[in-house]
N, C-alpha and C positions, 0 to 999 in steps of 0.2 A: 311675263312668264308666258313662253306660252304655253295657250290653255287646252284643258286636257283635246277637246276633240282635235286637235292640230296635233295631236303625240303618236308613235307607234311603239307599244309599249313590247308586245304578246312575240314571241319564239318564231312564230309561227307565221308572223306576220311579216318579219324579217327577214323568213328563211325566203317565203315567198318572192318577195324584190328583191334578194340579191341570188335564188336562182332565175328567175323570170324578166327582170329587168334590164334594161341597159342601162351599161354605164360609161362616163368618163372622167380622165382625169387631166390633170393638170397638177405637177411636181406627185407631191408626200401623198394629194388629196383624191380620192375618187367617189362620184356624185352615184349612188344607183338610182333608175326613176323609173316610177310604175305607171301604169294609171291603175286610179281607184274609181270605183261611178258613189261613189260619196257628192263631189261637186267644189273640194275642199282641200286642203293642200297638210300631207301630212307629213310628220317629223320623224327623221329616228339616228340617232351620233355614235358611231361606233371608235374608240380609241380605246387598244389594252393595250396589254401590260407590254408586247414587243417596242412599244412608242416610248414608253418612260416606265418605270416602276416603279416611280410617284405620283399617288394617287393626287398627291394640292397640282401636281403636273396636266392630268389628263381628263380631270374636272377642271377646270380653264377656260381646257381649249374648246370642251363639251358647253360650258358655260356663256362664250364669248358664239359660238356657231348659232348656240340656241335664238342667244339673243337678235340676229343678223333677220331671222329666219323671223321673228318676231317682231321688230322694227320693219322690213319689207314684206311683212306678209299680203301685201292689198296689190304687191308690185309684179308676186309671181303667180305665176299661172296657173291656174286653181286646176281640181280632177287629179293631182297626181301626188304621189306618193314618194317622197325621199330618205335615202340615208349616204349621210354622209360617213363618209370611214379615211381615219387621219393615219398613214402606213410609218412606221419605222423612219426612221432618219429627219426627221421634222426641224429646221434648225427654228432655233428663236429669237429671228430677226426678220421670218417671210411671215403675213399676214395670214391666216389662214379664212378671212372673209373676205378679202381682195382673189386672190386663188378663187374659194369657190363665187364668189361673185363676176366674175373673168367665165367660168364653168355653165356661168346657169346663163349668161347672154352671150357668150357663143351659141350656145344650141337652145338660141332663142327659148328659153324657159323663165324669161322674165323681163316685164313692161319694163318702158324707161319712157 
């Protein structure tokens, strides 16, 4: 489970990152990134009702994305706030983790 210090939970933080952060996308996945002055990585995940009306499906995607960040926390460039947005039209055959990792590597936010 992602530690409390690595979570974004306040609406004000979500709004600031969405408004002023850089945006990267691949397929139906959007990653918003903004530098923070905290020195560690924070993550927020947004999966809306338009993605799926079933809460089970939305929560599964959120759990998978949070688990990826927890496993790879040391490899992700520090001092950043991330918001992962999963858009409508997601195909069950695509892997959200693979797409997220590709976005991070492509934009030099992932240390290999």
